[in-house]
C-alpha positions as CSV (number, residue, x, y, z in Angstrom):
1,X,-0.1,0.2,0.1
2,X,1.3,3.4,-0.9
3,X,1.0,5.7,1.9
4,X,1.5,9.5,1.7
5,X,2.8,11.8,4.8
6,X,1.2,15.1,4.9
7,X,1.9,17.8,7.8
8,X,1.7,21.5,8.2
9,X,4.1,24.2,8.1
10,X,5.1,24.5,11.6
11,X,6.9,21.4,11.3
12,X,9.8,23.5,10.1
13,X,11.5,20.9,7.9
14,X,13.8,22.1,5.1
15,X,12.4,22.0,1.7
16,X,15.6,19.4,0.7
17,X,13.8,17.4,3.5
18,X,10.5,17.4,2.0
19,X,11.5,17.3,-1.4
20,X,13.2,14.0,-0.7
21,X,10.4,12.1,1.0
22,X,8.0,13.8,-1.2
23,X,6.1,15.2,1.8
24,X,3.1,17.1,1.5
25,X,3.1,20.5,3.6
26,X,-0.1,22.3,4.3
27,X,0.4,25.8,5.0
28,X,-1.0,27.5,8.0
29,X,-2.5,31.4,7.5
30,X,-0.4,34.6,8.9
31,X,-2.9,37.3,8.9
32,X,-1.5,40.8,9.2
33,X,-4.3,43.9,8.8
34,X,-6.3,43.2,5.9
35,X,-3.5,41.0,4.4
36,X,-3.2,37.3,4.7
37,X,-0.5,35.2,3.7
38,X,0.2,31.4,3.4
39,X,2.8,30.3,6.0
40,X,6.1,29.5,4.0
41,X,4.6,30.0,0.5
42,X,4.2,34.0,-0.2
43,X,6.2,35.2,2.8
44,X,9.6,34.7,3.5
45,X,10.9,34.1,7.1
46,X,13.4,36.4,6.4
47,X,11.0,39.2,5.3
48,X,8.5,38.3,8.2
49,X,11.2,38.5,10.9
50,X,12.1,41.9,9.6
51,X,9.0,43.1,9.4
52,X,7.4,42.0,12.7
53,X,8.5,44.5,15.2
54,X,6.7,47.0,13.1
55,X,3.3,44.8,12.2
56,X,0.3,47.0,14.0
57,X,-2.0,45.1,14.5
58,X,0.0,42.3,15.9
59,X,-0.3,39.3,13.1
60,X,-2.3,36.4,14.2
61,X,-2.4,33.0,12.7
62,X,-5.2,30.4,11.3
63,X,-5.5,26.8,10.6
64,X,-6.3,25.5,7.3
65,X,-10.1,24.7,6.9
66,X,-11.3,21.3,6.5
67,X,-12.0,21.8,2.7
68,X,-8.3,22.7,2.2
69,X,-7.3,19.4,3.8
70,X,-10.0,17.8,1.8
71,X,-8.8,19.3,-1.3
72,X,-5.2,18.5,-0.9
73,X,-5.9,14.6,-0.1
74,X,-8.3,14.5,-3.2
75,X,-5.2,15.5,-5.4
76,X,-2.9,12.8,-3.3
77,X,-5.3,10.2,-4.3
78,X,-5.6,11.1,-7.7
79,X,-1.6,10.9,-7.8
80,X,-2.1,7.1,-7.2
81,X,-1.9,7.4,-3.0
82,X,-3.6,4.4,-1.5
83,X,-3.6,5.6,2.0
84,X,-2.6,9.2,3.9
85,X,-1.1,9.7,7.1
86,X,-1.6,13.5,8.2
87,X,0.6,14.8,11.2
88,X,0.3,18.1,12.7
89,X,1.3,20.6,15.6
90,X,0.2,19.2,19.1
91,X,-3.5,19.9,19.7
92,X,-2.5,21.9,22.8
93,X,-0.8,24.6,20.6
94,X,-3.4,24.8,17.5
95,X,-6.6,23.6,16.3
96,X,-5.2,22.5,12.9
97,X,-4.8,18.8,13.9
98,X,-8.8,19.0,14.6
99,X,-9.3,20.8,11.7
100,X,-7.8,17.6,9.8
101,X,-9.9,15.2,12.2
102,X,-13.1,16.5,11.1
103,X,-12.0,16.7,7.3
104,X,-10.9,12.8,7.7
105,X,-14.5,12.0,8.8
106,X,-15.8,13.6,5.9
107,X,-13.2,11.8,3.3
108,X,-14.1,8.5,1.7
109,X,-11.6,7.8,-1.2
110,X,-9.1,6.7,0.5
111,X,-8.1,5.5,4.1
112,X,-6.6,8.9,6.0
113,X,-5.3,8.7,9.5
114,X,-4.5,11.9,11.4
115,X,-2.1,11.9,14.2
116,X,-1.5,14.6,16.4
117,X,2.6,14.8,16.5
118,X,2.4,16.1,20.3
119,X,5.1,18.4,19.2
120,X,5.9,21.6,17.1
121,X,8.4,23.1,14.8
122,X,11.5,20.8,14.3
123,X,10.5,18.0,16.9
124,X,7.4,17.9,14.8
125,X,9.7,17.7,11.9
126,X,11.9,15.0,12.7
127,X,8.5,12.9,13.7
128,X,7.2,13.6,9.9
129,X,10.5,12.8,8.5
130,X,10.8,9.1,10.3
131,X,7.1,8.6,9.0
132,X,8.1,9.4,5.6
133,X,11.2,7.1,5.6
134,X,9.0,4.1,6.8
135,X,6.2,4.6,4.4
136,X,8.9,4.9,1.5
137,X,10.2,1.6,3.0
138,X,6.8,-0.2,2.4
139,X,5.9,-0.6,6.2
140,X,2.2,-0.8,7.4
141,X,0.2,2.0,8.7
142,X,0.1,0.2,12.1
143,X,3.9,-0.3,12.4
144,X,4.6,3.5,11.5
145,X,2.2,4.2,14.3
146,X,4.0,2.3,16.5
147,X,7.6,3.7,15.9
148,X,6.5,6.9,16.0
149,X,4.7,6.8,19.5
150,X,8.1,5.4,20.8
151,X,9.8,8.0,19.1
152,X,7.7,10.8,20.4
153,X,8.6,9.9,23.9
154,X,12.2,10.6,23.3
155,X,11.4,13.9,21.3
156,X,12.1,17.4,23.0
157,X,11.4,21.0,22.0
158,X,12.8,23.9,24.3
159,X,13.4,27.6,23.8
160,X,14.0,30.6,25.7
161,X,12.2,33.9,24.8
162,X,13.5,37.2,24.7
163,X,10.5,38.9,25.6
164,X,7.3,38.1,26.4
165,X,5.5,40.7,24.3
166,X,4.5,38.3,21.3
167,X,2.7,36.4,23.4
168,X,0.7,39.0,24.9
169,X,-0.2,40.6,21.7
170,X,-0.8,37.3,20.0
171,X,-3.7,37.0,23.4
172,X,-1.8,33.5,24.1
173,X,-1.1,34.6,27.6
174,X,-2.5,36.6,30.4
175,X,-2.2,40.3,29.8
176,X,-1.2,41.2,33.5
177,X,1.2,38.5,33.6
178,X,3.2,39.8,30.3
179,X,3.7,43.1,32.0
180,X,4.7,41.9,35.3
181,X,7.2,39.1,33.5
182,X,8.6,42.5,31.5
183,X,8.7,44.7,34.6
184,X,10.9,42.0,36.3
185,X,12.8,40.8,33.6
186,X,11.8,37.5,33.7
187,X,12.6,35.2,30.8
188,X,10.3,32.5,29.6
189,X,11.5,28.9,29.0
190,X,9.1,26.9,26.9
191,X,9.4,23.2,27.3
192,X,7.4,20.7,25.2
193,X,7.5,16.9,25.1
194,X,4.8,14.3,24.7
195,X,2.0,16.9,24.0
196,X,2.9,18.7,27.7
197,X,3.4,22.2,27.1
198,X,5.2,23.5,30.3
199,X,6.5,27.3,31.1
200,X,9.6,28.1,33.2
201,X,10.8,31.0,34.3
202,X,14.4,32.5,35.1
203,X,15.6,35.9,35.9
204,X,18.4,36.5,33.6
205,X,19.2,35.5,29.8
206,X,22.3,33.7,31.0
207,X,20.6,31.5,33.7
208,X,18.0,30.8,30.6
209,X,20.8,29.4,28.7
210,X,22.4,27.5,31.7
211,X,19.1,25.9,32.1
212,X,18.5,24.5,28.2
213,X,22.1,23.2,28.7
214,X,21.1,21.5,31.6
215,X,18.2,19.9,29.5
216,X,20.7,19.1,26.6
217,X,23.0,16.8,29.2
218,X,19.8,15.4,30.8
219,X,18.7,14.2,27.5
220,X,21.9,13.2,25.8
221,X,23.1,11.0,24.0
222,X,21.2,12.3,20.5
223,X,20.1,10.8,17.4
224,X,19.0,14.1,16.2
225,X,19.7,17.5,17.5
226,X,19.0,21.0,15.7
227,X,18.8,24.6,16.9
228,X,16.1,26.5,16.6
229,X,15.5,30.3,16.1
230,X,13.1,33.1,15.6
231,X,15.5,36.0,13.6
232,X,18.9,35.3,15.4
233,X,20.9,33.8,13.2
234,X,24.4,34.9,14.7
235,X,23.2,33.8,18.3
236,X,22.1,30.5,16.8
237,X,25.7,30.2,14.9
238,X,27.4,31.2,18.4
239,X,25.4,28.6,20.1
240,X,26.5,25.9,17.8
241,X,30.0,26.2,18.9
242,X,29.0,25.5,22.2
243,X,26.8,22.4,21.7
244,X,29.0,20.6,18.8
245,X,30.4,18.1,21.3
246,X,26.6,16.7,21.7
247,X,26.6,15.2,18.5
248,X,30.1,14.7,17.5
249,X,30.6,14.1,14.0
250,X,27.1,14.5,13.2
251,X,25.0,17.3,11.2
252,X,23.5,19.7,13.8
253,X,21.1,22.2,11.5
254,X,20.3,25.7,12.3
255,X,16.7,26.2,11.1
256,X,14.7,29.6,11.5
257,X,11.1,28.8,13.0
258,X,8.2,29.4,10.5
259,X,6.2,32.8,11.0
260,X,3.2,30.5,12.1
261,X,5.2,30.0,15.7
262,X,7.2,33.1,15.3
263,X,4.1,35.4,15.5
264,X,3.6,34.0,19.0
265,X,7.2,33.8,20.1
266,X,8.6,36.7,18.7
267,X,11.9,37.8,17.7
268,X,14.9,36.4,19.7
269,X,13.7,32.9,20.4
270,X,16.4,30.5,20.7
271,X,16.4,26.7,21.5
272,X,16.6,23.2,20.5
273,X,14.7,20.3,18.8
274,X,16.0,16.9,19.7
275,X,15.9,13.2,19.8
276,X,17.5,11.2,22.6
277,X,18.8,7.9,21.5
278,X,17.0,4.8,22.4
279,X,17.8,2.5,25.5
280,X,19.5,5.4,27.6
281,X,19.0,3.5,30.7
């Protein structure tokens, strides 16, 4: 059975990986004033982060409609797909996966399995990439799902934010808390594993970096490790020099997060997506 992998634009997979594995990426929407953009299609990441401080009102995001999913899956069925595995950002962070579930209930041409990745950004990207590799090797759907369930347990995303302002502007956090945090110069840390988003607060950027290094030490050794950032390429490159020893001889990519996530996290977010190796105990 030919299984095709579908995901959404928050996966942050490089275009080369998407093309290599024939993955279909459904874009989210970025709305700014009276303009609407398709995430990763007609608004580049570089342009978005350059313009983000000037956007008034703050940009908002929207999920693809059920019709978009149905149209996407119809095209894949026309192209010969016999089943579809549609993997999306954690439902704790976005309604995208629920839109896909509603669409799957309506779609009858070929079987569609919708999976909550339990992750975001390149954490989800690593899961999507693994699904595509297994599908290409001819694995059955139940075997792919079992492998992904195990992989999700070992997948982590965590990042420090330079400011709470963008979370406040996007309506994703309590307004008073945002201003209180800025007044005290609190630096928020976001941590995601198995669909459980957690927020940690430290007083300085230095302590935020220390905490992330502690997490890296805790989750090492790694199968996969990447640096993710929002508009701070230079800081990401400096961080790369500090963490190369965690994946000796391996590739540690630097990936700028998509505008659909950057709208909420803001310029200056810097962190990691990683997959721990199996059987560390």
